[in-house]
N, C-alpha and C positions, 0 to 999 in steps of 0.2 A: 391143590395146585402145586406145581413145581415151585421151587424157590425163585424169588423175583430178583435175585442178585444179577448183576450185569453179566450177560452171557459172552464168553470169549469167542463163540462161534460167529458172532456178528463181524469180527475182524477178519475172518477167513474168507478167501475168495476161491470158490471151486465152481465147476460147471453146475453142480447141484444148487449152490446158494444163488448163483446168477439166475438160474431157472426159476427158483422160488421168488426172487426179486421181481422178475417179469410178471409173475402171477399176482403179486401183492401190490406193487407200487404203481404200475402204469395203466391201470384200468381206465381211469378218468381221462388222462391226457392221451392215452393210446386210442381211444374211440372217437376223438375229435374229428378225424378225417371223414367220419360219417356225415357230418352236418356243416362243417365250416365253410367249404367252398359253395355249397348250396345256399347257405345263409348270405354269403357275400354277394353272389350274383342275383339272387332273387328272381324277379321276372323281368329284369332289365336286359336290354340288348347287350350281347357280349362284345366287348371292345378289347383289343390287344393291350392298350395302355392300362386299362382298368385291371385286367387279369394279371399283367406283370407287376403292377403296383400292389395288388392284393397279395400275390405270392411273395413279393419282397417283404411286405408287412408281416406275413406269417413267419417267414424265415428269420427275420431279425427279432421278432417277438420271442420265438423259441430260443434264439441265441442270447438275447439280452436278459429276458425274464427268467426262463427256465434254466438255461445253462449257467450263465454267469451269476445271477442273483441267488437262485435256489441251490443248484447242484454244486457250485463252487463256494459261494459266500455263506448262505444261510445254513447249509448242512454243518458248517463249523460250529454253529451255536447249538451244540447238542448238550443235553442235560443228562450226564452219565449214560450216554447212548440213546436217549429218548429225544424225539423232536415234536414239533407242533407249537402252535401259538401259546398254549398254556404252559408248556415246558419252557418256552422262551421267556414268558412272563415271570415264572418262578426264578429264573436266573437274574433278570434285571431288577426285580423288586428288592434285591440286596442294596440297591442304590438309595433306598428309603425315599422314593418319590411316589407318594400315594396315588397321584393322578394316573400312573401307568396302568392302573386297573381298567381305565376307560378304553384304551386301544385293545386290551386283552378281551374285554367283554364284547366290543363291537366286532373284532376279528373272529372270535369264537362263534358268535351268533351268525355272522355272515357265512362262515364255513358250514355250519349246520343247515342254513337255508340252501346252500349249494347242494347239500346231501339230499334235499327234497326235490330239486329240479333235475339233477343229473340222471337218475334212473329213468324217469319218463322220457327225456329227450333222447337218450342213447337207445333205449329199447324201441321207442316209436320210430326213430330214424331207420333202425335195422328192419323192423317188421314191415314198414311201408314199402320196402323193396318188393314185397309180394304183389304190389299193385301193377308191377310190370306184366304179370300174368292175369291178374283179376282187377281191372281198373276201379271197379265199384266196391272193392272189398272194404268192409268196416273193420278198421284195425283196433279201435278202442277196446272191444271185448278181449281181443288177443293180448294187447298190452297189459290190461288190468289183470288178466289171468296169470301172465308171466310174473307180474309184480307180486301178486298174492302168493305164488309159489316161492318166490325169493324170500318174502318176509315170513312165510310159514316155517321154512327150514332153519331160520336163525336160532330157534330155541334148541336145536340139536347140535349147533356148532357146525363148522365146515372142515373138521379134521380129515374126513374121508375124501370129500369131493375137492378139498383144497389142494390135494396132491396133484390134481389134473390141471389146476389153474395155470401153472408155469408152462407146461408143454402146449396147452391150448393158446396161450398168449404168444408163445413163440411162433406157432402156426399163423396166428393173426398178423403179427408184425412182418413175417416173411411174405405173407400174401400182400400186405400193403406195399412193401418194397418192390416185389416182383411185378405187380400190376402197374405201379407207378413207373418203374424202369422201362417196361414194355412200350409205354407211350412216350417216355422221355427220349428214347433213342430215335424215335420217328420225328421228333421236333426238338433237338438239343438246344435250339436258340433260346428256349425258355429259361435256360440256366443263367442268362444275363440278369434275371431278377435277383440274383445274389447281390448284385450291386445295389446298395441302399439308395442310390439316386432314384430308382423307380418308385420306392416307397415314399421318399421325400417329395418327388414330383406329384404323385397322386394326392398326397395330403395338402400340398401347397397350391396346386393349380385347380384341381377338380372339386366341385361342390360335393360330390359323392364321397370324397376322400375321408372325411371325418366319420361318416356313417360306416364306411368300409372298415375303419380302424376298430370300431366297436365290435364288429363281427369277427375281424381277424384276431381279436383278443381271445376268442373262444378256444383257440388252439393251445392256450397255456393255462386254462382254468384248473387243470389237475396238478399244477406245480405246488400249490399249497398243501394238497393231500399227500403229495410226494414227501414233503417235509414232515408232515404229521406221522407218516408210516416209517420214519427213520429207524425207530426202535426195533422193527420187525426184521430188518435186513442189514443194517449197518452202512456206514458212509462209503466204504470201498466198493461194495457190491452195487450200490446205487450209481456211483460215478462211472464205473466200468460199463454197467449195463445200459446207462443212458447214451453212451456213444452209439451202441447198436440201435437203440430205440429211436434216437433223433435221426439217424441216417434213414431208417425205414419211413419215419413220418415225413421227412423232407422229400424223399422219393415219391411218396404218395401225393403230396401236395403239388409237386412240380409235374408229376404225371397227369394229374387232373387239370392243371393249368395248360399243359401242352395240348390236351384234348380240346379244351375250351377254345383255345386260340384257333384251332382248325375250323371252328364253327363261328368265327367272327361274323357279326351281323345278324345272327339268330338269337333266340332266347332259349332258356331252359325249358320253357313250355313247348317250343317248337321241337325240341329234342326228346320230348316225352312221347314214347311210342303209342301209348294207349290211354292217355289221361290229359285232362286240362290242367292238372297240377304240374309245377315245374319238375323236370327230371332231376335226379340226384347225380352230380358228377361222379360221386363215389361208385355208383353202379354202372355208369356209362363207360368207365374204363375197363369193365369186365367183359370178356368174350361171352357171347350168348350162352354157349354150352356150360360156362362156369357159374352162371348166375345162381342156380339153386344151391351150389356149394358156398358161394360167396355170401348169400343171404343167411344161410345157416351159421356160418362162421361168425358173421357180423353180429347175429343175435346172441350167440354164445359169449362173444367178447363184451357185448353190452350188459349181459347178465353178470359177468365177472366184474365189470366196472361198477355196476350197482352194488354188488356184494362188498367191494372195497370201500365204497362210500358209506355204506351202512355200518360196517365194522368200525370205520374211522369215527363215525358219529357216536357209537357206543363208547369208544375210548375217550372221546372229547367230553362227553357228559360225565363219565366216571371221574375224570380229572376235575371237572367243574364242581362236582359234589365234594371232593376232597378239599378244594380251594374255597368252599363256602359260596360258590356262585350258582349252585343249582339245588333245589329242594332234594332231600334224601329220597331216593327211589330204590326199588329192589334191583340188585345186580346179581346175576347168576353167572356161573362159570361152567359151560356145558362140556368142555373138554379140558385136558391137562396141558394144552398148548399155551405157552406163555403169552399173556396179553389178549387171549381170546375170551371175550365175555359177551353176555347177552342181557340187555335191559328191556324187559317186556313193555313197559310204558312208552319208552322211546321208540321201540320197534314199531308199535302200532300207531304212534303219533306220526312217524315217518310215512307209514303206509297210507294213512288217511291223507296226509299232505300230497303224496305222489298221485293218489287217485284223484284228488281235487285238481291237481295240475293237468292230468290227462283229460278229465271231463271239461275243464274250463277252456283249455286251448285246443283240444281235439287233434290237432296236427303238429308234427314236430316243427314245421315251418313257423307256426305261431309261437311255439315255446322258445325259439331262438331269441325273440325279443325280450323274454323274461330272463334269459340266461346271461350271466356275466356281470350284471350291475352289482349284485351283492358281493361277489367274489373279488371285485376290484377294491371294495372297501376293506376286505380281509387282507389283501396284499399291501394296501397302504398302511394298515395297522402293523403288519409284520415289519415293514420297512422302518417305521418309527421305533418299534421295540428293538430292531436289529441295530439301529444307530446307538441306542443306549447300551446294548450288549458290547458293541465295539468300544464304547467309552469304558465299560467295566474292565475290558481286556487291555485298556491303555493303548489302543491303536492310534496311530498318528492322526492328530486332529484334522489336518487338511484332507486326509484320505476319508475320514468319516464324513466330512462335509461334502466331498465329491460324490461318495456313494449315495448319501441322502438326497442331494440335489438332483442327481441323474435319475434315480429311481422314483422319487416323489414326482418329478416332472413327467416321467413316462406314465406312471400309474394314475396320476391326476388327469392326464390326457385321455387315458383309457376310460377313466370314470366319467369324464365330461362327454365323451363320445357315446358311452352307454346310457347316460342320463337322457339322451334323445329317445331312447327306447322305453322310457318310464311309462308313458301313457299307452304304449303298445303291448304292455305285459310286464315291464320291469317292476311295476308297482306290487306285483304278487310276491316276488322274492324280497323286496324291501319291507313289505308288510310282515312277512314271515320272520325275517331277521329282526325287525322291530319288536315283535312279540317276544322272541327269544331273549333279546337284549333287555327288555323290560323285566322279564322274569329273573334274569341274572342280577340285574341292578337292585330289584326289590329284595331278593334273598340276601345279597351282600350287605345292603344298607340296613335291612332289618336286623340281621345278626350283629352288625356293628353297633347300632343304637342300643340293643339289648346288652351287649357286652360292656358298653361304656357306662351303663346304669346299673350293672351288677354290683350288689353290695357284698364286698369282700371283708373278711375279718382275719385277724392274726391267728394262725394255727396254735402258737404257743399259749395263747390265752385259754385254750380249751383242752390242752393235753391232760392236765391234772384232773379235770372234770370227767373226761372220757375214761381215764384209768380208774377213778373212783367208781364210776358207773359200772364198769366191767366187773368190779369186785362186789357190787352191792347185791347180797344174797336175798334181800327183802323184796327184790323186784324180779318178776319172771323173765327168763331169758328169751330174747327175741330171735337170736341166731348165734351159731358158733362163729361164723365169719360173716360180717356185714360189710357190703361193698357199695360205695357211692362213686358215681362218675362225676368228675369235677371239670369245669372249664377254666379254673384258675391256673394261669401259666406260671405264676410265681409259687414255688413250692412252700413258701412260708405263709401263704394265704389260702383261705378256703371260703366258699360262698356261705354267707350267713344262713341261707335257706337250708343247707346241709346240717349245720349245727342245730338249727331250730327243729329240724326233723328228728334228730337223734335225742335232743335234750328236752324240748318243749312240747312238740306236737303230741307225741306218745313216746315217752322215754324208752329207748331201745338198748337193752343190755346185750352185749355180745362179748365173746372171748377175744376176738380180733376185729379191729376196725381197719378197713382198707379204703383208700381214696385213689381213684384211678383217673389219670389224665392222658389223653391222646394228642400228641404233637404231630402235625402234618409237616413233613420236612420237604425241602426243595429237591432232595435226591429222590428220584422216582420210586426206587425199590428198597429203600433203607428199612431195616427191621432191627431195632435195638430197644433196650429198656433200662431204666435206672430205678433203684430202690432207695427210699429215704425212710428212716425210722425215727419216731418221736417218742420222747419219754424214756423212762428207765425200764419199763416192762417189755419193751420190744413187741408190743401187740398193737401198736398204731403205726400203720405203714402207708406210704404213698408210692404208687407205681406210675412212673412216667414212661409211656411208650413213644418211641420216635419212629413213625411209619411214613414211608414215601407216599407221595400223592397218587401213586398208581396202585398202592397196596389195599387189600381188603381189610377193613377194620372190624375183624371178628374178635371182640374183646373176650368172649368166653373161652375161645380156643387159646388166645394169647395168655390169659390169666392161668389156665391150667398148666401151661409151660412154665410160667414164672413160679407158681406155687410149688410145682414139682422140684424145681431147682433150689428153692429156698428150704424146702423140707430136707432134701438130700444134703444140703450144706449145714443143717442144724440151726438155721436162723429163725425158724418159725415152727410152732407146734399146732397142727390143724386137727388133731384127734379130738373127738367129742369129750367134753368135761363131765358128762354124766357118768357116774361111777361104773355102772354096768357096761356101758359102751366103751369107756376109757380103758378098762382092764382087758377088753377084747380088741383094743387098738382100732376101733371103728372111727372112720373119718367123719368129722363134723360137717354140718350142712353149710352151704354158701347161699346167702340171700343178697340179691341185688336190689337196691332202691334207686329208682329213677324219679327225679322231680321235674315235672313239666310246668314251666312258667306260663301262666295265663295272664294276659293283659287285663289289669284291674280297671274297673270303671272309675275308681277313685284317683284319677289322673287329670292333671290340667296341662296337656301337652300342646306344643306349638302345632299348628295345622299340618305342616309338612311332615313332621315326625308321626303324627297321628295317622295320616293317610298311609305312610309307608308301613307302619306297624300293623294297621288293619289289613292291608294287602298281604303282608308277610304272614300274619296269622291265618289268612285264607289259604295261602299256598301251603302252609304247614299242615292244615287239615287234609289237603289233598296228597300230601307226601307220606313217606314211610314213617312209622312211629320210631322213636328213639330205641325202643326195645328191639325192633327188627333191624334197624339200621346198624346197631352195634353187635348184631348176631347173638342177642340174649334171649331170643324167643324160645329156646330150648332149656333155659335156666329158670330158677325160681326168682321171679321179679315182682317187686311191689311198686306200683305207680302212685306217686303222690302229686297233688296239684298245689302250686304255690302262687299266690297272686303277685303279679309283677307291678309294683307301684313305683313308677319312674319319677313322676313329679306330682306329689300328692296335693289335693285341693285343701289348702290350709285356711284361707280367708273366707270362713263361713259366717254370714251375718246372723248368728243364732244368739238370742238373748234369753236369760232366765226370767221367767214370769214371776212377779211378786205376788 
């Protein structure tokens, strides 16, 4: 991969970078016109006040949520150019408030759940346009086939086809704007919906208002993904391109509204030419001759939107692994494009989830009820973390309170309106988000419990023993260079299990002893290391790596770099000590020892901790081994198992028989 240092090109604004931004950032939010107005109107009779109120809700949702909260405010909370709820969490955790992990877990899980519902609803909405020509068409096989194709190509990366995403999304947005404008000029009175009075009137007077609010929220579901993809395009490119995107989206919504008002008193079913299902206002605004092109472009846009959500899910899980929130799984890098990665297990988990959603709901109209509930939770969590970020930046207290009160009020209103859809399908995304959150919580707490009970000893107490062991000719040599991975953050400490392995289990004589620790930093792409030497012989070393939470932890590659630099500076001799090999300057061997802790049965644990650790061990068996997780599968590695005795059973009523 290329270096993960912060790219200066993210700060440049050119036609090329703006085009790339269109292709990467706006897939989710850009395809919302496919289903929002159809979801709002349903099978109800079209009324002008409902249409104006709905359009007003959409306009102000895009303005308040997407424009002000995300594009203006939240994009300021960048972590060395990277965005997303986990990047935001790594910033605010500097405040030393442990409970902030809770909104991070809930928000991350909800965003992943959104990644499972977005591809089915976008692709289904687009493909269902074919029913204009074939009313009885079964769209499920087509949708699943498209989904399968999308998930199959992930393993190859999107370096080639990604070049076309920007131009294709440009065509999509221009199509939205032009079609909307063509109906808007025929009924410009719909522009009065810009007045928030119509939204307030709908919400306060009509019983349908709160239900409409839940569907109107769908127009901004991609705002969280927009923040997550910050690192791919940069703040300036997003803010400038959003002006164009929002204009096209607004024109599309107002154009659909203008068309609906012309059919006041009818229903969308009445406007459906060949079916008993409600017509989609998105396709009604198209001239008949343009429909084949419109359906094709919509399907392509839905595929691009799905691709963006899938790529975002990979990035999210990769961050979660580095933050100890997700079990270690295999991460691949199919291309040399920064940030592009592929996680096989997550890819197929998402595919199974998407297929389940398609088979369970069958129609995009049924999926609309499941959509939105989980992502409102994510937005609420982001707002909470954003408040603490503003505190970290010493923003005026009254401004922080104003932002928090305004946006929590808006988002809690969205959440309550979406809760009404729980029994109609919202339970699906909540269930998925709940499973993901449970996995993150168990992994986080399991690691924390193990870490709290890890038996650490002073390194100084063992230095002389290791030096003597290294010189003991009566003992066969185990390796020239013996390397242990350690979780001890304090460089003066080491796990007892490591010393037990070297000295007690089977004494391991080596010329050089290495202890390696990986620190995950809050800076996403940091790559630094520090060397500490113990004793007088300079053959006991500790290497501390400082790697950003988006970096690959390939210890074998990193160690080769460190060893090379230490040899060149004359700080270490790694040539074999065997006489015949030493005189020919042959490099000695490197042996890694990994100690896997297994929960011992000799524990008397509180029930809560026992359940968490049992579940954690189960997750660990399903996850990647430490050997593969640290990129050591191509190195010489010895796996040792060590019983984890956290709280030994001491009070045993055993008596000696006389």
